[in-house]
N, C-alpha and C positions, 0 to 999 in steps of 0.2 A: 644550069643551077640558078634557082630563084634566090635573090638577095633582098634584104629589107633595109630601108634607109629611114632613120629617125632623127628628128631635129628638135632640140630643146632650146626654147627661147626663155631666158631669165631676165633679171632686172639689170644686169651689167654686161651681158654678152650672150652669145649663142654657141651651141656646140652640136656636132653631128656624129653619128655612128652608123656604120653599115655592118650588118650581121648576116650570117647564112641561116639555113633552116635548122641548124643545130645550135643556134644562138652563139656561135663563135664570132668574136669581134674580128673584122677584116680590115677596117680602117676607121679613123676618127679624125675630126678637125674641130677647131674652135676659134673664136674671135671675140674681142671685146668691143663694146659700143663706143667707148670713149666719152667725150663730153658733149656730143652732138645733141641738139635740142629738136631737130627735125626727125621725130621718131619714125614717121612713115618712110622717109628715104633711108634711114638707118636700118630699119627692119628689112626692107626690100633688098638693100645692098648686102646685108648679112646673109639672107636666105640664098641668094644666087652665088655669092662668094663661097659659101660652104659647099654647096652642091658642086661647084666648079673645082673644088679641091679634091673631090673623090677621084681616084685614078680612073682613067677612061675605060680600062678593061672591066672594072667593077660597075661603072655606070651602065654599061651595056647589058648587065645582068639584073638590074634592080627591078623587082616585080611590084613593089608597093612602097609608098612613102606616107609617113604620119608625122605630125607636128604637135608639140605641146607648147602652151603659152602660159603667161602669168595670169592666175585667176583674178577676175574682175578688172583686167585691163581691156578696155573696150573702145570702139570708135564708131562713128556714124558714117554711112556711105550713101551715095546716091544710087540711082537705078542701074548704073553700069559699074558700080564698085569703087568709084572715086571717093576718097574721104572728103567730107564737107567741112571738117574741123579737126584740129589736132586731137589725137586720142587722149583719154584720161587713164592714167596708170593705176595700178592696183591700190596704191596708197594715197591717191589724190582725193582730198576732201572737198573739192569744188562744189559738189552737190549737197553738202551737209545741211543746208537750209531746208532741203526737201525731206529730211529725216523726220522732223516734227510733223510735217504734213502727212507723211506715211503713218506715223503713230496715231494721229487723229483719225485717219481713214480706217485703221484697224480697230479703233474704239467704237465704231458704229455697231449697234446691237447685232446685226446679222453677220458681222465679221469678227466678233471677239474670239471665235474658235476657228478662224480661217487657217487653212493648211499652208505650210511653208513660209509663214510670215516671219519666223525667227531668222531665216536665212537671208532676208533682205533688209532687216532692221539694223543697218549699219551705215555710217556716214560715207563709206567707200564701196557699198554694194553696187552691182551693175544696175539694178533697178533704180536706186536713188540717183545714179548718174544719168540714166535715161530720163527720169522725171525732171531733173534740172535742165538737161538739154532741151526738153520739150518747151521750156519757157524762153529759149534763146531765139533771136531773129533768124538765124541760119537753119533752124529746124525744118522750115518749109522745104528745104532742098533735100532732106533726108528720106531715104527709103528703107534702109536696113540698119539695125544695130548688130554689129559683129564683134566677137571677141578676137583678141590678138591671133590666136591659132586659127580661127575661122577665116580671117582676112588673108593670112599668109597661105593657107591652103587654097583659097580662091585664086591667088596669083598663079598657082600651078594647074588647077583643074578648070577654072573659069566658071564655076557654078556659084551663084550668090544665094544668101539666105539660108545657109546650113550650118548647124552647130552640133555639139555633143552634150550629153546630159551632165557631164562633170563641169564643164565651163558654165553651163546654164543654171547651176544651183543658185548662185547669187543674183540671178535674174528673176528667180521665183519659180523655176520649173519644178514640178512635182515628180520626183524619181520613183515614187511608189505607184502612182497612177500613170506615169509616162505621158503627162500632158501638162499644159499650163493650167493653174487653178482658175476656177470660174471668176474669182474676184478680180483677176487681172483685166477682165473686160471693162470693169468700171473705171479703170485708170486711163482708158483711151489710148493704149499703146500697143495693143495686140498686133496691129498691122505692121509694126516695125520689128517684131520679134522674129528671130530665125526659127526655121523648122529644126527640131531637135532629134538627132539620131543617136544610136548606140556608139560609144567611143570605139574607134578602130574599124568602123564599117566603111566599105569602099564606096566612094562618091562617084568618081568618074576617072577615066584615064587622064594622064597629063595632056595639056594642050599640045597640038602638033608643033607649035613654035617653040615650046619649052623642050619637047623631046628632041627636036632638031638642034637646038642651041647646045644642049648638054649631052647629046648622044644617048639619051634614055630610050628604052623600048617604047614603041607607040602603045603597047598594052600595059605599061606601068600604071598602076592604080594609085590615086591619092585618096587617103582614108580620113575619116573624121578624127579629130585630135583628142586632147585631154588637157588637164592643167599640169603645171610643173610639179605640184605636190603629189598628185596621183601618179604621175610618171615616176617620181622618185620612189614612191611606195611599191609600184610594180617592179621597178628595177632592183629593189631590195631582195626580191625572191620570197617574201613572206607569203605563206599560203594559209596559215591558220593562226587564230589568236593564241598568244602565249599562255600556257597553262602554269599556274603558280600554286605551290602547296600552301594551304592555310597556315598562318603563323602559329607557332607552337605556344601553348599556354603554360606559363610557369606556375608551379604549385605555390 
């Protein structure tokens, strides 16, 4: 029997659920982050603690794993996946000074109608954070910008530079054309951006060391993730827009 393991990383904690092919909940676990400021260590510990709480007999049957993270929570990594600086959380305005720079960039005549600009014109967008990081002395050590869900998935499958198009919206990714807009080349950051895949697409099996540590099948696939808000929407079971009757007109 193939089982599916999903992990939700929020702002104050993380939780896990295992379901079967009929979406029946088999087990769940959760944990709070506490007051720790070392987010990298906190996330790593939470990830492995939650997987370890799954009963051994269920772990042996897990066929796929997916992780969602907080939208616009990002970090810079080197060529082997080590963070080069603490992550910036979804609500961190450290890069707000770059917002005006970005507005001026979009005011150039050939960019006034640029696609996807509205998704990045925020003091806390992923792209603004990347532009701010680009000005910092440690940026020379960076190779990849990753979202929270991307990096956590990397810990399991070992493949760097892969994201999903839900997390990448605030980075400027165009979900209509399924590509980065041409204007991003002018910002000089394309080489740091992750390859963007469909959410839920299988990336690679879990690394052998992870499979051995937790008793997971060597064939267990780790998939691209999504954001916490999209995961909540999917979990709601909504399939169609709500149809409302027009308001009645009183004579």
